[in-house]
N, CA, C and O atoms as a printed pandas DataFrame, in Angstrom:
     atom_number atom_name residue_name chain_id  residue_number  x_coord  y_coord  z_coord
0              1         N          MET        A               1  -69.770  -17.602  -11.262
1              2        CA          MET        A               1  -70.540  -16.749  -10.101
2              3         C          MET        A               1  -69.915  -15.343  -10.269
3              4         O          MET        A               1  -68.843  -15.055  -10.801
4              5         N          SER        A               2  -70.914  -14.463   -9.642
5              6        CA          SER        A               2  -70.623  -13.068   -9.648
6              7         C          SER        A               2  -70.917  -12.456   -8.058
7              8         O          SER        A               2  -71.588  -12.990   -7.175
8              9         N          ALA        A               3  -70.370  -11.491   -8.025
9             10        CA          ALA        A               3  -70.589  -10.866   -6.675
10            11         C          ALA        A               3  -71.922  -10.192   -6.790
11            12         O          ALA        A               3  -72.389   -9.602   -7.764
12            13         N          THR        A               4  -72.468  -10.403   -5.555
13            14        CA          THR        A               4  -73.907   -9.825   -5.231
14            15         C          THR        A               4  -73.706   -8.685   -4.093
15            16         O          THR        A               4  -72.736   -8.611   -3.340
16            17         N          ARG        A               5  -74.803   -7.828   -4.122
17            18        CA          ARG        A               5  -74.786   -6.769   -3.129
18            19         C          ARG        A               5  -76.308   -6.688   -2.603
19            20         O          ARG        A               5  -77.340   -6.641   -3.271
20            21         N          ASP        A               6  -76.129   -6.687   -1.132
21            22        CA          ASP        A               6  -77.429   -6.566   -0.590
22            23         C          ASP        A               6  -77.523   -5.182   -0.067
23            24         O          ASP        A               6  -76.930   -4.719    0.907
24            25         N          GLN        A               7  -78.495   -4.500   -0.991
25            26        CA          GLN        A               7  -78.685   -2.975   -0.600
26            27         C          GLN        A               7  -79.020   -2.875    0.807
27            28         O          GLN        A               7  -78.419   -1.906    1.270
28            29         N          SER        A               8  -79.755   -3.488    1.728
29            30        CA          SER        A               8  -80.079   -3.309    3.014
30            31         C          SER        A               8  -79.093   -3.236    4.064
31            32         O          SER        A               8  -79.096   -2.496    5.048
32            33         N          GLN        A               9  -78.160   -4.198    3.680
33            34        CA          GLN        A               9  -76.961   -4.443    4.622
34            35         C          GLN        A               9  -75.824   -3.563    4.323
35            36         O          GLN        A               9  -74.842   -3.571    5.065
36            37         N          LYS        A              10  -75.884   -2.806    3.292
37            38        CA          LYS        A              10  -74.797   -2.050    2.682
38            39         C          LYS        A              10  -73.310   -2.488    2.727
39            40         O          LYS        A              10  -72.386   -1.778    3.123
40            41         N          PHE        A              11  -73.211   -3.759    2.265
41            42        CA          PHE        A              11  -72.073   -4.221    2.022
42            43         C          PHE        A              11  -72.122   -5.219    0.855
43            44         O          PHE        A              11  -73.196   -5.654    0.439
44            45         N          THR        A              12  -71.018   -5.545    0.372
45            46        CA          THR        A              12  -70.780   -6.568   -0.789
46            47         C          THR        A              12  -70.590   -7.742   -0.808
47            48         O          THR        A              12  -69.524   -7.809   -0.195
48            49         N          PHE        A              13  -70.888   -8.873   -1.107
49            50        CA          PHE        A              13  -70.216  -10.053   -0.971
50            51         C          PHE        A              13  -69.489  -10.389   -2.302
51            52         O          PHE        A              13  -70.016  -10.322   -3.412
52            53         N          VAL        A              14  -68.055  -10.804   -2.013
53            54        CA          VAL        A              14  -67.273  -10.754   -3.038
54            55         C          VAL        A              14  -66.957  -12.487   -3.416
55            56         O          VAL        A              14  -66.782  -13.335   -2.541
56            57         N          PHE        A              15  -66.940  -12.702   -4.566
57            58        CA          PHE        A              15  -66.494  -13.993   -4.941
58            59         C          PHE        A              15  -65.128  -14.009   -5.507
59            60         O          PHE        A              15  -64.836  -13.218   -6.404
60            61         N          SER        A              16  -64.224  -14.907   -5.013
61            62        CA          SER        A              16  -62.852  -15.115   -5.555
62            63         C          SER        A              16  -62.864  -16.504   -6.079
63            64         O          SER        A              16  -63.339  -17.441   -5.437
64            65         N          ASN        A              17  -62.262  -16.636   -7.417
65            66        CA          ASN        A              17  -62.109  -17.943   -7.852
66            67         C          ASN        A              17  -60.712  -18.595   -7.287
67            68         O          ASN        A              17  -59.576  -18.160   -7.475
68            69         N          MET        A              18  -61.078  -19.675   -6.595
69            70        CA          MET        A              18  -59.871  -20.077   -5.833
70            71         C          MET        A              18  -58.794  -20.831   -6.785
71            72         O          MET        A              18  -57.569  -20.803   -6.666
72            73         N          TYR        A              19  -59.640  -21.577   -7.850
73            74        CA          TYR        A              19  -58.849  -22.200   -8.700
74            75         C          TYR        A              19  -57.899  -21.474   -9.307
75            76         O          TYR        A              19  -56.749  -21.912   -9.347
76            77         N          SER        A              20  -58.202  -20.352   -9.827
77            78        CA          SER        A              20  -57.313  -19.421  -10.746
78            79         C          SER        A              20  -56.320  -19.109   -9.640
79            80         O          SER        A              20  -55.123  -19.287   -9.865
80            81         N          LEU        A              21  -56.710  -18.676   -8.514
81            82        CA          LEU        A              21  -55.513  -18.388   -7.335
82            83         C          LEU        A              21  -54.331  -19.314   -7.276
83            84         O          LEU        A              21  -53.154  -18.989   -7.434
84            85         N          TYR        A              22  -54.851  -20.620   -7.002
85            86        CA          TYR        A              22  -54.140  -21.920   -7.123
86            87         C          TYR        A              22  -53.308  -22.101   -8.428
87            88         O          TYR        A              22  -52.229  -22.689   -8.362
88            89         N          LYS        A              23  -53.766  -21.624   -9.595
89            90        CA          LYS        A              23  -53.270  -21.927  -10.834
90            91         C          LYS        A              23  -51.826  -20.737  -10.879
91            92         O          LYS        A              23  -50.702  -20.971  -11.324
92            93         N          LYS        A              24  -52.342  -19.446  -10.260
93            94        CA          LYS        A              24  -51.338  -18.510  -10.314
94            95         C          LYS        A              24  -50.226  -18.716   -9.562
95            96         O          LYS        A              24  -49.125  -18.266   -9.878
96            97         N          GLY        A              25  -50.510  -19.602   -8.231
97            98        CA          GLY        A              25  -49.400  -19.727   -7.564
98            99         C          GLY        A              25  -48.431  -20.849   -7.921
99           100         O          GLY        A              25  -47.242  -20.881   -7.602
100          101         N          GLN        A              26  -49.092  -21.760   -8.622
101          102        CA          GLN        A              26  -48.228  -22.698   -9.227
102          103         C          GLN        A              26  -47.381  -22.285  -10.368
103          104         O          GLN        A              26  -46.256  -22.737  -10.582
104          105         N          GLU        A              27  -48.040  -21.324  -11.151
105          106        CA          GLU        A              27  -47.179  -20.856  -12.271
106          107         C          GLU        A              27  -46.145  -20.025  -11.603
107          108         O          GLU        A              27  -44.995  -20.098  -12.037
108          109         N          ALA        A              28  -46.405  -19.262  -10.626
109          110        CA          ALA        A              28  -45.082  -18.423  -10.098
110          111         C          ALA        A              28  -44.091  -19.503   -9.397
111          112         O          ALA        A              28  -42.918  -19.135   -9.329
112          113         N          VAL        A              29  -44.342  -20.556   -8.961
113          114        CA          VAL        A              29  -43.488  -21.614   -8.594
114          115         C          VAL        A              29  -42.465  -21.916   -9.686
115          116         O          VAL        A              29  -41.257  -21.700   -9.590
116          117         N          ARG        A              30  -43.171  -22.504  -10.856
117          118        CA          ARG        A              30  -42.658  -22.724  -12.053
118          119         C          ARG        A              30  -41.664  -21.638  -12.648
119          120         O          ARG        A              30  -40.701  -21.942  -13.352
120          121         N          ASN        A              31  -41.983  -20.397  -12.307
121          122        CA          ASN        A              31  -41.262  -19.378  -13.143
122          123         C          ASN        A              31  -40.025  -19.162  -12.254
123          124         O          ASN        A              31  -38.995  -18.750  -12.788
124          125         N          THR        A              32  -40.056  -19.399  -11.007
125          126        CA          THR        A              32  -38.982  -18.890  -10.047
126          127         C          THR        A              32  -37.977  -20.320  -10.283
127          128         O          THR        A              32  -36.838  -20.124   -9.859
128          129         N          GLY        A              33  -38.149  -21.441  -10.762
129          130        CA          GLY        A              33  -37.401  -22.636  -11.203
130          131         C          GLY        A              33  -37.666  -23.717   -9.892
131          132         O          GLY        A              33  -36.879  -24.589   -9.523
132          133         N          GLY        A              34  -38.783  -23.453   -9.402
133          134        CA          GLY        A              34  -39.084  -24.551   -8.366
134          135         C          GLY        A              34  -38.510  -24.139   -6.927
135          136         O          GLY        A              34  -38.585  -24.988   -6.039
136          137         N          GLU        A              35  -37.983  -22.979   -6.659
137          138        CA          GLU        A              35  -37.515  -22.824   -5.399
138          139         C          GLU        A              35  -38.561  -22.258   -4.660
139          140         O          GLU        A              35  -39.281  -21.434   -5.224
140          141         N          THR        A              36  -38.789  -22.598   -3.355
141          142        CA          THR        A              36  -39.822  -22.075   -2.685
142          143         C          THR        A              36  -39.155  -21.614   -1.369
143          144         O          THR        A              36  -37.960  -21.771   -1.120
144          145         N          ALA        A              37  -40.087  -21.011   -0.531
145          146        CA          ALA        A              37  -39.393  -20.594    0.802
146          147         C          ALA        A              37  -39.017  -21.871    1.622
147          148         O          ALA        A              37  -39.658  -22.922    1.626
148          149         N          ARG        A              38  -37.862  -21.603    2.321
149          150        CA          ARG        A              38  -37.254  -22.597    3.250
150          151         C          ARG        A              38  -38.279  -22.538    4.369
151          152         O          ARG        A              38  -38.774  -21.567    4.942
152          153         N          ILE        A              39  -38.460  -23.839    4.524
153          154        CA          ILE        A              39  -39.371  -24.390    5.837
154          155         C          ILE        A              39  -38.189  -24.827    6.959
155          156         O          ILE        A              39  -37.298  -25.630    6.685
156          157         N          LEU        A              40  -38.314  -24.242    8.111
157          158        CA          LEU        A              40  -37.409  -24.741    9.084
158          159         C          LEU        A              40  -37.864  -25.822    9.776
159          160         O          LEU        A              40  -39.070  -25.887   10.012
160          161         N          LYS        A              41  -37.016  -26.818   10.206
161          162        CA          LYS        A              41  -37.395  -28.097   10.518
162          163         C          LYS        A              41  -36.741  -28.065   12.048
163          164         O          LYS        A              41  -35.910  -27.210   12.354
164          165         N          VAL        A              42  -37.122  -28.910   12.818
165          166        CA          VAL        A              42  -36.712  -29.303   14.233
166          167         C          VAL        A              42  -35.080  -29.320   14.277
167          168         O          VAL        A              42  -34.497  -28.863   15.260
168          169         N          ASP        A              43  -34.542  -29.735   13.434
169          170        CA          ASP        A              43  -32.861  -29.931   13.516
170          171         C          ASP        A              43  -32.420  -28.720   13.183
171          172         O          ASP        A              43  -31.413  -28.368   13.796
172          173         N          ASP        A              44  -32.929  -27.842   12.271
173          174        CA          ASP        A              44  -32.725  -26.467   12.050
174          175         C          ASP        A              44  -32.603  -25.638   13.328
175          176         O          ASP        A              44  -31.676  -24.880   13.613
176          177         N          LEU        A              45  -33.660  -25.900   14.028
177          178        CA          LEU        A              45  -33.949  -25.081   15.263
178          179         C          LEU        A              45  -32.959  -25.388   16.304
179          180         O          LEU        A              45  -32.577  -24.431   16.977
180          181         N          ARG        A              46  -32.455  -26.600   16.569
181          182        CA          ARG        A              46  -31.667  -26.989   17.267
182          183         C          ARG        A              46  -30.288  -26.561   17.107
183          184         O          ARG        A              46  -29.569  -26.537   18.106
184          185         N          LYS        A              47  -29.821  -26.213   15.948
185          186        CA          LYS        A              47  -28.548  -25.697   15.640
186          187         C          LYS        A              47  -28.585  -24.253   15.939
187          188         O          LYS        A              47  -27.513  -23.727   16.237
188          189         N          SER        A              48  -29.524  -23.619   15.910
189          190        CA          SER        A              48  -29.486  -22.134   16.382
190          191         C          SER        A              48  -29.639  -21.939   17.765
191          192         O          SER        A              48  -30.302  -22.703   18.466
192          193         N          ARG        A              49  -29.042  -20.929   18.192
193          194        CA          ARG        A              49  -28.961  -20.492   19.741
194          195         C          ARG        A              49  -29.984  -19.531   19.809
195          196         O          ARG        A              49  -29.940  -18.523   19.105
196          197         N          ILE        A              50  -31.114  -19.805   20.778
197          198        CA          ILE        A              50  -32.167  -19.021   21.127
198          199         C          ILE        A              50  -31.952  -18.417   22.818
199          200         O          ILE        A              50  -31.892  -19.101   23.839
200          201         N          GLU        A              51  -31.874  -17.039   22.697
201          202        CA          GLU        A              51  -31.461  -16.392   24.163
202          203         C          GLU        A              51  -32.712  -15.627   24.561
203          204         O          GLU        A              51  -33.363  -15.054   23.688
204          205         N          PRO        A              52  -33.090  -15.589   25.878
205          206        CA          PRO        A              52  -34.061  -14.657   26.315
206          207         C          PRO        A              52  -33.726  -13.250   26.162
207          208         O          PRO        A              52  -32.544  -12.921   26.258
208          209         N          TYR        A              53  -34.541  -12.460   25.955
209          210        CA          TYR        A              53  -34.425  -11.025   25.792
210          211         C          TYR        A              53  -34.182  -10.403   26.925
211          212         O          TYR        A              53  -34.968  -10.650   27.839
212          213         N          LYS        A              54  -33.045   -9.431   27.201
213          214        CA          LYS        A              54  -32.778   -8.899   28.311
214          215         C          LYS        A              54  -32.660   -7.207   28.147
215          216         O          LYS        A              54  -31.553   -6.697   27.974
216          217         N          PRO        A              55  -33.734   -6.493   28.207
217          218        CA          PRO        A              55  -33.630   -5.224   27.912
218          219         C          PRO        A              55  -32.395   -4.207   28.615
219          220         O          PRO        A              55  -31.881   -4.470   29.701
220          221         N          VAL        A              56  -32.151   -3.400   28.054
221          222        CA          VAL        A              56  -30.980   -2.623   28.867
222          223         C          VAL        A              56  -31.668   -1.873   30.135
223          224         O          VAL        A              56  -32.701   -1.207   30.056
224          225         N          GLU        A              57  -30.906   -2.102   31.331
225          226        CA          GLU        A              57  -31.384   -1.276   32.345
226          227         C          GLU        A              57  -30.724    0.097   32.655
227          228         O          GLU        A              57  -29.530    0.372   32.531
228          229         N          LEU        A              58  -31.723    0.900   33.079
229          230        CA          LEU        A              58  -31.112    2.243   33.355
230          231         C          LEU        A              58  -30.565    2.388   34.717
231          232         O          LEU        A              58  -30.991    1.648   35.603
232          233         N          ILE        A              59  -29.645    3.287   34.971
233          234        CA          ILE        A              59  -28.951    3.312   36.250
234          235         C          ILE        A              59  -29.839    3.825   37.373
235          236         O          ILE        A              59  -29.828    3.448   38.545
236          237         N          SER        A              60  -30.549    4.679   36.857
237          238        CA          SER        A              60  -31.956    5.418   37.912
238          239         C          SER        A              60  -32.807    4.236   38.361
239          240         O          SER        A              60  -33.424    4.240   39.426
240          241         N          LYS        A              61  -32.808    3.130   37.413
241          242        CA          LYS        A              61  -33.917    2.111   37.852
242          243         C          LYS        A              61  -33.332    1.282   38.949
243          244         O          LYS        A              61  -33.989    0.879   39.909
244          245         N          ARG        A              62  -31.854    1.012   38.726
245          246        CA          ARG        A              62  -31.111    0.114   39.783
246          247         C          ARG        A              62  -31.176    0.954   41.047
247          248         O          ARG        A              62  -31.444    0.419   42.123
248          249         N          VAL        A              63  -30.964    2.111   40.956
249          250        CA          VAL        A              63  -30.854    2.949   42.376
250          251         C          VAL        A              63  -32.198    2.945   43.015
251          252         O          VAL        A              63  -32.242    2.897   44.244
252          253         N          GLN        A              64  -33.327    2.991   42.307
253          254        CA          GLN        A              64  -34.732    2.860   42.981
254          255         C          GLN        A              64  -34.974    1.782   43.661
255          256         O          GLN        A              64  -35.473    1.748   44.785
256          257         N          GLU        A              65  -34.550    0.646   42.848
257          258        CA          GLU        A              65  -34.691   -0.792   43.360
258          259         C          GLU        A              65  -34.010   -1.044   44.465
259          260         O          GLU        A              65  -34.416   -1.916   45.233
260          261         N          SER        A              66  -32.760   -0.260   44.756
261          262        CA          SER        A              66  -31.847   -0.577   45.899
262          263         C          SER        A              66  -32.441    0.114   46.974
263          264         O          SER        A              66  -32.418   -0.498   48.042
264          265         N          THR        A              67  -32.986    1.271   46.972
265          266        CA          THR        A              67  -33.373    2.124   48.115
266          267         C          THR        A              67  -34.638    1.564   48.566
267          268         O          THR        A              67  -35.024    2.106   49.601
268          269         N          GLY        A              68  -35.389    0.676   48.134
269          270        CA          GLY        A              68  -36.488    0.042   48.752
270          271         C          GLY        A              68  -37.889    0.534   48.514
271          272         O          GLY        A              68  -38.053    1.515   47.789
272          273         N          ALA        A              69  -38.873   -0.052   49.048
273          274        CA          ALA        A              69  -40.278    0.208   48.732
274          275         C          ALA        A              69  -40.697    1.522   49.270
275          276         O          ALA        A              69  -41.578    2.124   48.655
276          277         N          ALA        A              70  -40.163    2.068   50.379
277          278        CA          ALA        A              70  -40.404    3.178   51.151
278          279         C          ALA        A              70  -40.299    4.504   50.204
279          280         O          ALA        A              70  -41.243    5.282   50.064
280          281         N          VAL        A              71  -39.348    4.621   49.731
281          282        CA          VAL        A              71  -38.809    5.755   48.731
282          283         C          VAL        A              71  -39.784    5.580   47.501
283          284         O          VAL        A              71  -40.096    6.612   46.908
284          285         N          GLN        A              72  -40.251    4.478   47.096
285          286        CA          GLN        A              72  -41.294    4.464   46.051
286          287         C          GLN        A              72  -42.314    5.010   46.310
287          288         O          GLN        A              72  -42.895    5.752   45.518
288          289         N          SER        A              73  -42.835    4.655   47.817
289          290        CA          SER        A              73  -44.296    4.877   48.137
290          291         C          SER        A              73  -44.260    6.520   48.490
291          292         O          SER        A              73  -45.290    7.173   48.317
292          293         N          VAL        A              74  -43.097    7.133   48.967
293          294        CA          VAL        A              74  -42.830    8.597   49.020
294          295         C          VAL        A              74  -43.124    9.194   47.841
295          296         O          VAL        A              74  -43.957   10.096   47.757
296          297         N          SER        A              75  -42.387    8.681   46.738
297          298        CA          SER        A              75  -42.139    9.332   45.506
298          299         C          SER        A              75  -43.495    9.445   44.815
299          300         O          SER        A              75  -43.764   10.454   44.164
300          301         N          ILE        A              76  -44.550    8.206   44.972
301          302        CA          ILE        A              76  -45.870    7.951   44.649
302          303         C          ILE        A              76  -46.719    9.082   45.078
303          304         O          ILE        A              76  -47.429    9.732   44.310
304          305         N          VAL        A              77  -46.607    9.277   46.336
305          306        CA          VAL        A              77  -47.397   10.295   47.353
306          307         C          VAL        A              77  -47.051   11.763   46.783
307          308         O          VAL        A              77  -47.932   12.622   46.802
308          309         N          GLN        A              78  -45.764   12.053   46.273
309          310        CA          GLN        A              78  -45.229   13.401   45.872
310          311         C          GLN        A              78  -45.893   13.545   44.488
311          312         O          GLN        A              78  -46.593   14.545   44.330
312          313         N          ALA        A              79  -45.782   12.792   43.601
313          314        CA          ALA        A              79  -46.240   12.850   42.344
314          315         C          ALA        A              79  -47.621   12.964   42.345
315          316         O          ALA        A              79  -48.126   13.735   41.529
316          317         N          ARG        A              80  -48.524   12.167   43.322
317          318        CA          ARG        A              80  -49.976   12.449   43.469
318          319         C          ARG        A              80  -50.101   13.866   43.978
319          320         O          ARG        A              80  -50.753   14.611   43.247
320          321         N          ASP        A              81  -49.646   14.343   44.996
321          322        CA          ASP        A              81  -49.676   15.769   45.331
322          323         C          ASP        A              81  -49.302   16.703   44.099
323          324         O          ASP        A              81  -50.073   17.596   43.748
324          325         N          GLN        A              82  -48.201   16.489   43.513
325          326        CA          GLN        A              82  -48.096   17.399   42.388
326          327         C          GLN        A              82  -48.957   17.393   41.293
327          328         O          GLN        A              82  -49.091   18.424   40.633
328          329         N          ALA        A              83  -49.664   16.198   40.960
329          330        CA          ALA        A              83  -50.599   16.276   39.984
330          331         C          ALA        A              83  -52.055   16.971   40.498
331          332         O          ALA        A              83  -52.850   17.506   39.725
332          333         N          VAL        A              84  -52.228   16.864   41.838
333          334        CA          VAL        A              84  -53.458   17.485   42.280
334          335         C          VAL        A              84  -53.069   18.923   42.620
335          336         O          VAL        A              84  -54.051   19.580   42.967
336          337         N          ALA        A              85  -52.015   19.544   42.621
337          338        CA          ALA        A              85  -51.686   20.981   42.534
338          339         C          ALA        A              85  -51.884   21.426   41.099
339          340         O          ALA        A              85  -52.468   22.482   40.858
340          341         N          THR        A              86  -51.463   20.729   40.248
341          342        CA          THR        A              86  -51.487   21.423   38.800
342          343         C          THR        A              86  -52.883   21.354   38.476
343          344         O          THR        A              86  -53.409   22.292   37.876
344          345         N          LEU        A              87  -53.607   20.223   38.850
345          346        CA          LEU        A              87  -55.108   20.313   38.520
346          347         C          LEU        A              87  -55.861   21.445   39.125
347          348         O          LEU        A              87  -56.688   22.026   38.423
348          349         N          LYS        A              88  -55.664   21.809   40.325
349          350        CA          LYS        A              88  -56.106   22.722   41.007
350          351         C          LYS        A              88  -55.705   24.196   40.283
351          352         O          LYS        A              88  -56.602   25.014   40.078
352          353         N          SER        A              89  -54.520   24.442   39.967
353          354        CA          SER        A              89  -54.292   25.579   39.206
354          355         C          SER        A              89  -54.700   25.686   37.912
355          356         O          SER        A              89  -54.839   26.836   37.495
356          357         N          ASN        A              90  -54.977   24.598   37.013
357          358        CA          ASN        A              90  -55.474   24.621   35.849
358          359         C          ASN        A              90  -57.148   24.978   36.212
359          360         O          ASN        A              90  -57.856   25.697   35.507
360          361         N          LEU        A              91  -57.488   24.447   37.196
361          362        CA          LEU        A              91  -59.189   24.692   37.264
362          363         C          LEU        A              91  -59.156   26.371   37.686
363          364         O          LEU        A              91  -59.932   27.178   37.176
364          365         N          ASP        A              92  -58.210   26.707   38.616
365          366        CA          ASP        A              92  -58.306   28.295   38.781
366          367         C          ASP        A              92  -58.383   29.081   37.369
367          368         O          ASP        A              92  -59.265   29.835   36.958
368          369         N          GLU        A              93  -57.283   28.703   36.813
369          370        CA          GLU        A              93  -57.320   29.514   35.508
370          371         C          GLU        A              93  -58.311   29.330   34.567
371          372         O          GLU        A              93  -58.692   30.270   33.869
372          373         N          LEU        A              94  -58.794   28.156   34.467
373          374        CA          LEU        A              94  -60.144   28.037   33.659
374          375         C          LEU        A              94  -61.269   28.874   34.102
375          376         O          LEU        A              94  -62.026   29.479   33.343
376          377         N          GLN        A              95  -61.326   28.865   35.443
377          378        CA          GLN        A              95  -62.475   29.590   36.046
378          379         C          GLN        A              95  -62.192   31.419   35.664
379          380         O          GLN        A              95  -63.047   32.183   35.216
380          381         N          ASP        A              96  -60.990   31.707   35.946
381          382        CA          ASP        A              96  -60.593   33.112   35.483
382          383         C          ASP        A              96  -61.015   33.192   34.134
383          384         O          ASP        A              96  -61.900   34.012   33.887
384          385         N          LEU        A              97  -60.548   32.488   33.192
385          386        CA          LEU        A              97  -60.876   32.504   31.714
386          387         C          LEU        A              97  -62.497   32.548   31.506
387          388         O          LEU        A              97  -62.973   33.159   30.550
388          389         N          GLN        A              98  -63.153   32.002   32.264
389          390        CA          GLN        A              98  -64.615   31.997   32.133
390          391         C          GLN        A              98  -65.192   33.311   32.518
391          392         O          GLN        A              98  -66.020   33.845   31.780
392          393         N          LYS        A              99  -64.750   33.944   33.786
393          394        CA          LYS        A              99  -64.877   35.113   34.150
394          395         C          LYS        A              99  -64.974   36.113   32.899
395          396         O          LYS        A              99  -65.999   36.686   32.528
396          397         N          ARG        A             100  -63.850   36.194   32.395
397          398        CA          ARG        A             100  -63.286   37.170   31.415
398          399         C          ARG        A             100  -64.315   37.066   30.153
399          400         O          ARG        A             100  -64.880   38.040   29.655
400          401         N          LEU        A             101  -64.440   35.881   29.778
401          402        CA          LEU        A             101  -65.420   35.695   28.657
402          403         C          LEU        A             101  -66.771   36.124   28.885
403          404         O          LEU        A             101  -67.360   36.587   27.908
404          405         N          ARG        A             102  -67.399   36.061   30.017
405          406        CA          ARG        A             102  -68.620   36.446   30.650
406          407         C          ARG        A             102  -68.608   37.906   30.332
407          408         O          ARG        A             102  -69.496   38.356   29.608
408          409         N          PHE        A             103  -67.649   38.703   30.828
409          410        CA          PHE        A             103  -67.596   40.013   30.909
410          411         C          PHE        A             103  -67.514   40.572   29.542
411          412         O          PHE        A             103  -68.125   41.597   29.237
412          413         N          MET        A             104  -66.677   39.836   28.612
413          414        CA          MET        A             104  -66.493   40.194   27.295
414          415         C          MET        A             104  -67.937   40.136   26.496
415          416         O          MET        A             104  -68.273   41.064   25.761
416          417         N          LEU        A             105  -68.730   39.014   26.693
417          418        CA          LEU        A             105  -69.876   38.735   26.348
418          419         C          LEU        A             105  -70.783   39.936   26.525
419          420         O          LEU        A             105  -71.354   40.460   25.568
420          421         N          LYS        A             106  -70.902   40.372   27.820
421          422        CA          LYS        A             106  -71.808   41.332   28.117
422          423         C          LYS        A             106  -71.514   42.742   27.546
423          424         O          LYS        A             106  -72.331   43.640   27.339
424          425         N          ASP        A             107  -70.083   42.750   27.319
425          426        CA          ASP        A             107  -69.847   44.131   26.553
426          427         C          ASP        A             107  -70.121   44.018   25.248
427          428         O          ASP        A             107  -70.399   45.078   24.687
428          429         N          LEU        A             108  -70.125   43.024   24.588
429          430        CA          LEU        A             108  -70.536   42.872   23.184
430          431         C          LEU        A             108  -72.196   43.142   23.039
431          432         O          LEU        A             108  -72.756   43.795   22.159
432          433         N          GLU        A             109  -72.746   42.504   24.069
433          434        CA          GLU        A             109  -74.164   42.472   24.067
434          435         C          GLU        A             109  -74.741   44.115   24.308
435          436         O          GLU        A             109  -75.755   44.599   23.806
436          437         N          VAL        A             110  -73.835   44.738   25.164
437          438        CA          VAL        A             110  -74.175   46.279   25.096
438          439         C          VAL        A             110  -73.850   47.109   23.689
439          440         O          VAL        A             110  -74.526   48.053   23.282
440          441         N          LEU        A             111  -72.863   46.647   23.137
441          442        CA          LEU        A             111  -72.424   47.401   22.012
442          443         C          LEU        A             111  -73.254   46.969   20.918
443          444         O          LEU        A             111  -73.358   47.871   20.087
444          445         N          VAL        A             112  -73.942   45.827   20.579
445          446        CA          VAL        A             112  -74.799   45.540   19.684
446          447         C          VAL        A             112  -76.188   46.008   19.989
447          448         O          VAL        A             112  -76.949   46.333   19.078
448          449         N          GLY        A             113  -76.527   46.049   21.220
449          450        CA          GLY        A             113  -77.792   46.312   21.638
450          451         C          GLY        A             113  -78.686   45.155   21.658
451          452         O          GLY        A             113  -78.328   43.994   21.458
452          453         N          PRO        A             114  -80.175   45.653   21.979
453          454        CA          PRO        A             114  -81.168   44.451   22.014
454          455         C          PRO        A             114  -81.387   43.981   20.579
455          456         O          PRO        A             114  -81.133   44.645   19.573
456          457         N          LYS        A             115  -81.880   42.777   20.616
457          458        CA          LYS        A             115  -82.077   41.988   19.376
458          459         C          LYS        A             115  -83.495   42.415   18.931
459          460         O          LYS        A             115  -84.368   42.420   19.799
460          461         N          LYS        A             116  -83.851   42.819   17.514
461          462        CA          LYS        A             116  -84.966   43.064   17.212
462          463         C          LYS        A             116  -85.635   42.014   16.589
463          464         O          LYS        A             116  -85.116   41.409   15.650
464          465         N          GLU        A             117  -86.987   41.679   17.121
465          466        CA          GLU        A             117  -87.837   40.558   16.439
466          467         C          GLU        A             117  -88.548   40.851   15.393
467          468         O          GLU        A             117  -89.280   41.839   15.329
468          469         N          LYS        A             118  -88.345   39.782   14.237
469          470        CA          LYS        A             118  -88.923   40.210   12.891
470          471         C          LYS        A             118  -90.354   39.779   12.995
471          472         O          LYS        A             118  -91.128   39.977   12.058
């Protein structure tokens, strides 16, 4: 079998010979001397000790947890107010830049003069 291509769908169907892949795998095992990857069994898992993961806690995180939810709500409100203030300042800056660009565009139009139609 060979690979076929459907021009209307713009992709190729690829054929792989599974028997040749199987033979290559068997030859690789024979070349390594019959050693294969180790398979973990239930008894092996019982011997090993598995502990739950506990990430390192930061001191500031512990302090915030001890102060309670009231401090968190205040900090959330402050963060929101600060974000709104920065957005307003960014908007003002963008509007100022837009005014400057319009002024420069008018100057360029005066310097270049009116367009001549062909």
